[in-house]
C-alpha angles and dihedrals in degrees: 000000000000097000103162096176090242096141085124085076092071118126117209122219112236098176138345134208128188105223099176132028111191134169092263107008136049120197120210133190114202131185109219139187111235123219090259092055097256121119131236141172122252120193117192145157120249110216128188093229130253147214134228121201128208101202114195117203120215090260091055096255118134125234115237134171132214113219136170111244110202100204090062094031096229144085121265134197108235143161115253109278143153148164128276117256116226109285094003119141114237097240090047088054091050091050091048095048093048091051097041099043105035104012102243137124122199131213094201126049130182124186102222100183149282131283133191103207102185108029095160097060111008142050090215116145122191121197114210120216134184113214119197138170091045128191124188118243102160129263126274104203120195117244108279093019116126120180140167113212120214139163128221133184115238088254091051090049090051090050090049089052092050091047092052092244094116110048106142107130099217091049093049092047094046092050091050092048092050099041094112089055096049131088113268114270 
């Protein structure tokens, strides 16, 4: 483990104020005490947490989706993913998102790890799962959700990354985290 003994870097919350309460995101502004005793302001997004699923088809190809992402005004190739519902267990969320978004259920699940995609401005945590032994059951898209489902071999996904066609951060991180579990490129 990379324990550097830098616990002296800890900032202590003095007070916290929620400054925005949206449907998905909550924005907070905290006053903190810095390690040197001074104070500062920290603004950050509170996020309910999420999952990303690397679904491996029987032929070794991976299931992806193409989805329009409004903030960047374009469609992105991504792994199936979604946010946790209140009180939902993380693996239950992964199973639900795989079924709803791309229409698969999996007999074998492996928790690959945890990522924190936006550590400078959000408390979001994404749990990464590998789903294998898939069978198709049909998608159950949410109202207003429009997706294109596609499959890529690991080699095709790597080429798409190098070509700048696959740039979603959670997808890139999840693929990297799961590389030892995936078919050789």
